[in-house]
N, CA, C and O of each residue as an XYZ file, in Angstrom:
544
protein
N     -27.851    -16.146     27.593
C     -27.009    -17.268     27.705
C     -26.698    -17.858     26.058
O     -25.614    -17.892     25.475
N     -27.979    -18.273     25.588
C     -27.443    -18.881     24.537
C     -26.999    -18.291     23.333
O     -26.199    -18.782     22.536
N     -27.698    -16.974     23.242
C     -26.584    -16.510     22.462
C     -25.071    -16.198     22.453
O     -24.285    -16.133     21.508
N     -24.911    -16.042     23.633
C     -23.373    -16.253     23.884
C     -22.831    -17.487     23.603
O     -21.687    -17.508     23.150
N     -23.310    -18.319     23.746
C     -22.833    -20.064     23.211
C     -22.845    -19.710     21.622
O     -21.780    -19.826     21.016
N     -23.817    -19.354     21.039
C     -23.810    -19.507     19.664
C     -22.783    -18.318     19.066
O     -22.112    -18.616     18.077
N     -22.677    -17.250     19.530
C     -21.396    -16.457     19.168
C     -20.108    -16.974     19.409
O     -19.222    -16.572     18.654
N     -19.798    -17.801     20.319
C     -18.565    -18.590     20.732
C     -18.269    -19.610     19.828
O     -17.119    -19.922     19.521
N     -19.675    -20.341     19.226
C     -19.523    -21.469     18.254
C     -19.148    -20.967     16.686
O     -18.414    -21.414     15.804
N     -19.998    -19.860     16.803
C     -19.698    -19.430     15.283
C     -18.081    -18.648     14.855
O     -17.526    -18.546     13.761
N     -17.661    -18.182     16.236
C     -16.424    -17.602     16.282
C     -15.494    -18.799     16.093
O     -14.721    -18.647     15.147
N     -15.373    -19.968     16.765
C     -14.577    -21.005     16.528
C     -14.717    -21.255     14.854
O     -13.834    -21.336     14.000
N     -15.847    -21.323     14.766
C     -15.991    -21.842     12.814
C     -15.097    -20.902     12.246
O     -14.216    -21.422     11.561
N     -15.071    -19.768     12.326
C     -14.648    -18.462     11.485
C     -13.124    -18.648     11.573
O     -12.336    -18.499     10.639
N     -12.818    -19.010     12.886
C     -11.123    -19.324     13.151
C     -10.545    -20.333     12.613
O      -9.624    -20.249     11.801
N     -11.158    -21.594     13.124
C     -10.804    -22.877     12.520
C     -11.316    -23.759     11.211
O     -10.878    -24.782     10.685
N     -12.356    -22.962     10.951
C     -12.935    -23.708      9.942
C     -14.118    -24.387      9.724
O     -14.898    -24.258      8.780
N     -14.214    -25.501     11.171
C     -15.075    -26.182     11.229
C     -14.985    -26.484     12.761
O     -13.873    -26.305     13.257
N     -15.965    -26.905     13.568
C     -16.305    -27.446     14.837
C     -15.360    -28.631     15.039
O     -15.334    -29.571     14.244
N     -14.556    -28.556     16.165
C     -13.793    -30.120     16.153
C     -12.579    -30.441     15.248
O     -12.028    -31.538     15.153
N     -12.188    -29.053     14.460
C     -11.080    -29.239     13.526
C      -9.735    -29.044     14.627
O      -9.578    -28.178     15.488
N      -9.057    -29.919     14.337
C      -7.530    -29.913     15.124
C      -6.338    -29.186     14.334
O      -5.816    -29.872     13.455
N      -5.905    -28.072     14.500
C      -4.895    -27.821     13.551
C      -4.123    -26.786     14.830
O      -4.686    -26.424     15.863
N      -2.714    -26.457     14.422
C      -1.992    -25.908     15.121
C      -2.389    -24.229     14.758
O      -2.392    -23.855     13.586
N      -2.672    -23.415     15.732
C      -2.877    -22.201     15.458
C      -1.441    -21.166     15.672
O      -0.639    -21.346     16.589
N      -1.329    -20.189     14.748
C       0.112    -19.553     14.980
C      -0.384    -17.965     15.050
O      -0.947    -17.402     14.111
N      -0.066    -17.323     16.370
C      -0.694    -15.798     16.086
C       0.582    -14.858     16.099
O       1.676    -15.229     16.527
N       0.285    -13.441     15.516
C       1.328    -12.770     15.595
C       0.557    -11.387     15.037
O      -0.497    -11.414     14.402
N       1.131    -10.439     15.321
C       0.863     -9.025     15.482
C       1.708     -8.050     14.761
O       2.924     -8.241     14.772
N       1.270     -7.134     14.200
C       2.023     -6.209     13.503
C       3.039     -5.528     14.648
O       2.752     -5.554     15.845
N       4.175     -4.959     14.168
C       4.966     -4.328     15.114
C       3.990     -3.061     16.055
O       4.295     -2.948     17.242
N       3.012     -2.279     15.584
C       2.616     -1.302     16.111
C       1.534     -1.844     17.047
O       1.032     -1.175     17.949
N       1.184     -3.233     16.733
C      -0.146     -3.733     17.792
C      -1.490     -3.512     17.268
O      -2.519     -3.818     17.869
N      -1.416     -2.839     15.851
C      -2.816     -2.444     15.723
C      -3.656     -3.735     14.701
O      -4.868     -3.845     14.515
N      -2.719     -4.465     14.245
C      -3.110     -5.505     13.413
C      -2.778     -6.920     14.458
O      -1.811     -7.034     15.211
N      -3.679     -7.734     14.282
C      -3.590     -9.216     15.030
C      -3.996    -10.490     14.039
O      -5.201    -10.604     13.811
N      -3.132    -11.421     13.455
C      -3.390    -12.420     12.964
C      -3.300    -13.658     13.205
O      -2.422    -13.973     14.009
N      -4.126    -14.728     12.629
C      -4.169    -16.044     13.248
C      -3.887    -17.020     11.947
O      -4.489    -16.674     10.931
N      -3.258    -17.903     11.866
C      -2.777    -18.660     10.792
C      -2.977    -20.281     11.418
O      -2.450    -20.721     12.439
N      -3.840    -20.964     10.540
C      -3.669    -22.350     10.990
C      -3.625    -23.060      9.432
O      -3.539    -22.294      8.473
N      -3.678    -24.384      9.221
C      -3.720    -24.950      7.852
C      -4.551    -24.530      7.229
O      -4.132    -24.222      6.113
N      -5.741    -24.311      7.385
C      -6.844    -24.131      6.257
C      -7.423    -22.534      6.444
O      -8.280    -22.139      5.654
N      -6.929    -21.652      7.502
C      -7.609    -19.902      7.591
C      -6.576    -19.170      8.034
O      -5.947    -19.516      9.034
N      -6.260    -17.985      7.282
C      -5.495    -16.895      7.883
C      -6.670    -16.079      7.555
O      -7.461    -16.083      6.612
N      -6.515    -15.227      8.855
C      -7.167    -13.982      9.446
C      -6.364    -12.873     10.068
O      -5.465    -12.972     10.903
N      -6.835    -11.854      9.529
C      -6.051    -10.615     10.278
C      -7.077     -9.802     10.430
O      -7.888     -9.511      9.550
N      -7.064     -9.282     11.941
C      -8.016     -8.009     12.386
C      -7.467     -6.911     12.655
O      -6.312     -6.979     13.075
N      -8.153     -5.438     12.492
C      -7.460     -4.506     12.959
C      -8.024     -3.669     14.092
O      -9.208     -3.336     14.071
N      -7.425     -3.412     14.821
C      -7.995     -2.270     15.961
C      -8.581     -1.477     15.760
O      -9.787     -1.578     15.985
N      -8.014     -0.209     15.206
C      -8.033      1.009     14.640
C      -8.346      1.143     13.216
O      -7.767      0.341     12.482
N      -9.129      1.977     12.677
C      -9.202      1.771     11.108
C      -9.992      3.213     10.695
O     -10.907      3.735     11.332
N      -9.473      3.626      9.643
C      -9.563      4.834      8.897
C     -10.416      4.621      7.707
O     -10.485      5.399      6.756
N     -11.061      3.503      7.834
C     -12.086      2.928      6.664
C     -13.225      2.241      7.249
O     -13.330      1.942      8.439
N     -14.143      1.994      6.250
C     -15.414      1.039      6.422
C     -15.385     -0.419      5.479
O     -14.878     -0.493      4.359
N     -15.922     -1.326      6.069
C     -15.878     -2.552      5.287
C     -16.973     -2.306      4.370
O     -17.583     -1.286      4.694
N     -17.367     -2.791      3.498
C     -18.509     -3.228      2.580
C     -19.535     -3.382      3.562
O     -19.335     -3.527      4.768
N     -20.930     -3.335      2.841
C     -22.411     -3.713      3.814
C     -21.993     -5.346      3.994
O     -21.383     -6.190      3.338
N     -22.740     -5.261      5.365
C     -22.803     -6.808      5.823
C     -23.780     -7.847      5.200
O     -24.976     -7.816      5.489
N     -23.333     -8.640      4.461
C     -23.936     -9.806      3.748
C     -25.103    -10.421      4.562
O     -24.942    -10.593      5.770
N     -26.242    -10.754      3.976
C     -27.273    -11.275      4.556
C     -27.072    -12.581      5.225
O     -27.970    -13.089      5.897
N     -25.985    -13.102      5.068
C     -25.702    -14.752      5.797
C     -24.756    -14.252      7.216
O     -24.264    -15.057      8.007
N     -24.655    -12.992      7.308
C     -23.959    -12.681      8.555
C     -24.935    -12.245      9.481
O     -25.676    -11.304      9.197
N     -25.012    -12.903     10.679
C     -26.101    -12.549     11.722
C     -25.644    -11.254     12.466
O     -24.490    -10.957     12.775
N     -26.979    -10.428     12.727
C     -26.786     -9.108     13.329
C     -25.982     -9.363     14.777
O     -25.260     -8.455     15.189
N     -26.087    -10.381     15.409
C     -25.297    -10.308     16.644
C     -24.019    -10.862     16.720
O     -23.504    -11.291     17.752
N     -23.447    -10.845     15.454
C     -21.851    -10.967     15.364
C     -21.084    -10.050     14.780
O     -21.601     -9.270     13.979
N     -19.640     -9.979     15.095
C     -19.260     -8.686     14.460
C     -19.191     -8.897     12.788
O     -19.435     -9.969     12.234
N     -18.830     -7.718     12.137
C     -18.500     -7.746     10.491
C     -17.541     -6.765     10.496
O     -17.629     -5.688     11.086
N     -16.388     -7.255      9.656
C     -15.906     -6.443      8.706
C     -14.427     -5.839      9.757
O     -13.750     -4.863      9.432
N     -14.211     -6.573     10.859
C     -13.144     -6.218     12.022
C     -11.901     -6.856     11.180
O     -10.743     -6.602     11.508
N     -12.183     -7.619     10.183
C     -11.006     -8.251      9.489
C     -11.035     -8.500      8.452
O     -11.944     -8.025      7.771
N      -9.994     -9.412      7.822
C     -10.140    -10.372      6.293
C      -9.692    -11.606      6.634
O      -8.745    -11.875      7.373
N     -10.461    -12.383      6.026
C      -9.523    -13.851      5.976
C      -9.547    -14.504      4.851
O     -10.285    -14.104      3.950
N      -8.736    -15.652      4.680
C      -8.221    -16.022      3.485
C      -8.015    -17.466      3.694
O      -7.603    -17.887      4.775
N      -8.289    -18.255      2.684
C      -8.495    -19.792      2.625
C      -6.982    -19.903      1.600
O      -6.419    -19.068      0.893
N      -6.682    -21.327      1.919
C      -5.486    -21.826      0.927
C      -5.519    -21.721     -0.318
O      -4.463    -21.819     -0.942
N      -6.841    -21.477     -1.044
C      -7.319    -21.204     -2.227
C      -8.765    -20.319     -2.510
O      -9.782    -20.422     -1.825
N      -8.642    -19.705     -3.324
C      -9.847    -18.756     -3.465
C      -9.546    -17.370     -3.080
O      -8.403    -17.017     -2.786
N     -10.597    -16.552     -3.078
C     -10.544    -14.927     -2.999
C     -10.728    -14.609     -1.199
O     -11.305    -15.426     -0.481
N     -10.298    -13.660     -0.802
C     -10.231    -13.071      0.689
C     -11.745    -12.608      0.926
O     -12.572    -12.318      0.061
N     -11.893    -12.612      2.262
C     -13.625    -12.241      2.564
C     -13.399    -11.447      3.796
O     -12.406    -11.529      4.519
N     -14.251    -10.799      3.932
C     -14.402     -9.935      5.452
C     -14.850    -10.816      6.350
O     -15.735    -11.640      6.118
N     -14.228    -10.672      7.469
C     -14.754    -11.607      8.530
C     -16.280    -11.340      9.208
O     -16.658    -10.176      9.343
N     -16.938    -12.202      9.529
C     -18.140    -12.397     10.454
C     -18.277    -13.360     11.513
O     -18.792    -14.476     11.445
N     -17.804    -12.846     12.399
C     -17.249    -13.444     13.754
C     -17.673    -12.746     14.891
O     -17.878    -11.536     14.801
N     -17.872    -13.479     16.198
C     -18.087    -12.760     17.456
C     -16.696    -12.862     18.169
O     -16.807    -12.836     19.395
N     -15.668    -12.950     17.796
C     -14.526    -13.149     18.467
C     -13.254    -12.259     17.534
O     -13.390    -11.579     16.517
N     -12.149    -12.541     18.245
C     -11.001    -11.249     17.569
C      -9.814    -12.065     17.490
O      -9.673    -13.029     18.243
N      -8.688    -11.644     16.368
C      -7.432    -12.400     16.134
C      -6.290    -11.199     16.616
O      -5.101    -11.185     16.295
N      -6.930    -10.306     17.387
C      -5.968     -9.405     18.037
C      -5.267     -9.778     19.048
O      -5.930    -10.599     19.684
N      -4.030     -9.551     19.631
C      -3.065     -9.830     20.586
C      -3.178    -11.260     20.765
O      -3.290    -11.809     21.861
N      -3.140    -11.924     19.478
C      -2.713    -13.583     19.678
C      -1.398    -13.993     19.345
O      -1.186    -15.056     18.763
N      -0.742    -13.416     19.593
C       0.980    -13.530     19.238
C       1.795    -12.130     19.367
O       1.481    -10.951     19.526
N       3.312    -13.052     19.180
C       4.077    -11.639     19.535
C       4.338    -11.094     17.942
O       4.139    -11.743     16.915
N       4.814     -9.791     18.048
C       5.015     -9.218     17.002
C       6.112     -9.640     15.996
O       7.233    -10.038     16.310
N       5.623     -9.497     14.728
C       6.331    -10.001     13.370
C       6.962     -9.108     12.972
O       6.266     -8.414     12.231
N       8.068     -8.700     13.085
C       8.945     -7.564     12.624
C       8.760     -7.274     11.136
O       8.596     -8.232     10.382
N       8.773     -6.045     10.658
C       9.046     -5.481      9.449
C       9.772     -6.543      8.700
O      10.656     -7.266      9.159
N       9.296     -6.550      7.499
C      10.338     -7.292      6.299
C      10.301     -8.989      6.581
O      10.762     -9.776      5.754
N       9.763     -9.371      7.704
C       9.479    -10.710      7.998
C       8.216    -11.499      7.479
O       7.370    -10.774      6.956
N       7.971    -12.646      7.517
C       6.995    -13.234      7.274
C       6.489    -14.868      8.186
O       7.203    -15.672      8.785
N       5.171    -14.862      7.978
C       4.657    -15.924      8.795
C       4.079    -16.912      7.580
O       3.341    -16.296      6.811
N       4.241    -18.130      7.300
C       3.592    -19.055      6.605
C       3.396    -20.231      6.927
O       3.797    -20.749      7.969
N       2.751    -20.770      6.047
C       1.768    -22.202      6.520
C       0.209    -22.329      5.784
O      -0.629    -21.440      5.634
N       0.149    -23.780      5.387
C      -1.146    -24.111      4.765
C      -1.142    -23.500      3.214
O      -2.097    -23.640      2.450
N      -0.272    -23.004      2.974
C      -0.312    -22.574      1.110
C      -0.387    -21.166      1.106
O      -0.347    -20.517      0.061
N      -0.519    -20.552      2.478
C      -0.784    -19.056      2.874
C       0.514    -18.176      3.421
O       1.468    -18.844      3.820
N       0.604    -16.996      3.462
C       1.626    -16.022      3.933
C       1.164    -14.742      4.374
O       0.039    -14.283      4.178
N       1.925    -14.306      4.864
C       1.449    -12.782      5.423
C       2.893    -12.275      5.552
O       3.775    -13.035      5.952
N       3.123    -11.113      5.247
C       4.266    -10.175      5.262
C       3.886     -8.871      6.223
O       2.850     -8.209      6.283
N       4.939     -8.786      6.832
C       5.048     -7.457      7.708
C       5.508     -6.570      7.140
O       6.702     -6.574      6.841
N       4.709     -5.584      6.837
C       5.223     -4.256      6.148
C       5.023     -2.794      7.075
O       4.105     -2.770      7.895
N       5.846     -1.683      6.924
C       5.406     -0.668      7.426
C       4.273     -0.039      7.274
O       3.820      0.796      8.057
N       3.570     -0.567      5.852
C       2.303      0.321      5.550
C       1.245     -0.881      6.232
O       0.050     -0.602      6.128
N       1.534     -2.001      6.821
C       0.473     -2.908      7.410
C       0.784     -4.296      6.779
O       1.753     -4.450      6.035
N       0.001     -5.213      7.075
C      -0.366     -6.860      6.304
C      -0.467     -6.934      5.253
O      -1.432     -6.306      4.817
N       0.405     -7.705      4.184
C      -0.011     -8.434      3.125
C      -0.065     -9.801      3.069
O       0.959    -10.462      3.242
N      -1.168    -10.329      2.840
C      -1.201    -11.904      2.988
C      -1.659    -12.453      1.775
O      -2.408    -11.670      1.191
N      -1.490    -13.438      1.230
C      -1.520    -14.120     -0.228
C      -1.914    -15.801      0.067
O      -1.595    -16.333      1.130
N      -2.630    -16.526     -0.998
C      -2.683    -17.763     -0.815
C      -2.113    -18.288     -2.085
O      -2.086    -17.491     -3.024
N      -1.535    -19.789     -2.330
C      -1.136    -20.413     -3.296
C      -2.029    -19.975     -4.817
O      -1.385    -20.206     -5.840
N      -3.295    -19.432     -4.994
C      -3.920    -19.181     -5.966
C      -3.304    -17.681     -6.507
O      -3.265    -17.272     -7.667
N      -2.911    -17.114     -5.462
C      -2.358    -15.347     -5.978
C      -3.581    -14.422     -5.369
O      -3.778    -13.289     -5.810
N      -4.167    -14.838     -4.606
C      -5.408    -14.205     -3.916
C      -4.857    -13.695     -2.678
O      -3.981    -14.286     -2.046
N      -5.478    -12.377     -2.268
C      -5.048    -12.254     -1.148
C      -5.701    -10.760     -0.579
O      -6.772    -10.317     -0.994
N      -4.770    -10.015      0.542
C      -5.396     -8.581      0.801
C      -4.348     -8.194      1.610
O      -3.586     -8.938      2.227
N      -4.351     -6.701      1.565
C      -3.705     -5.868      2.373
C      -4.482     -5.416      3.680
O      -5.705     -5.556      3.689
N      -3.936     -4.963      4.614
C      -4.762     -4.575      5.663
C      -3.886     -3.470      6.759
O      -2.909     -3.753      7.452
N      -4.572     -2.193      6.647
C      -4.222     -1.297      7.531
C      -4.823     -0.379      8.089
O      -5.994     -0.232      7.738
N      -4.338      0.447      9.013
C      -5.154      1.458      9.715
C      -5.708      2.443      8.366
O      -6.820      2.966      8.295
N      -5.052      2.495      7.754
C      -5.517      3.672      6.408
C      -6.073      3.068      5.242
O      -6.442      3.816      4.337
N      -6.203      1.699      5.107
C      -6.727      1.132      4.045
C      -6.661     -0.365      3.705
O      -5.772     -0.991      4.283
N      -7.462     -1.044      2.855
C      -7.716     -2.441      2.684
C      -7.805     -2.342      1.346
O      -8.301     -1.379      0.760
N      -7.272     -3.449      0.759
C      -7.122     -3.870     -0.676
C      -7.374     -5.634     -0.468
O      -6.880     -6.347      0.406
N      -8.257     -6.008     -1.522
C      -8.688     -7.217     -1.478
C      -8.024     -7.556     -3.096
O      -8.223     -6.703     -3.962
N      -7.335     -8.665     -3.412
C      -6.856     -8.874     -4.748
C      -6.951    -10.413     -5.289
O      -6.565    -10.694     -6.424
């Protein structure tokens, strides 16, 4: 049971940035339903349900009992990174139609037929889809 509590605590940290953070979280999904995203004032995260690619190797600071590489996250500044968490952003909100975007906290995601394209105010970001991902 302790391990489950630790996973839940880490998951909350990955999504909200810090325990006890109070922020509005907006969830949205790709029209296909394969990508789910969550956006708060200090974090944007998109997870993919089915993928044809593999993430890079698990970093040493990502515990074995959590999921790794199921998605990519981004802060208002800095580079994107792969998710290390025991939760998911899948199914967290309504479909964001192709050609539309969701924005907040200096970050935005565009829903495109090829997948989600997300970026921050630094110009860093990622694309994620069933077929591929990119970090920029």
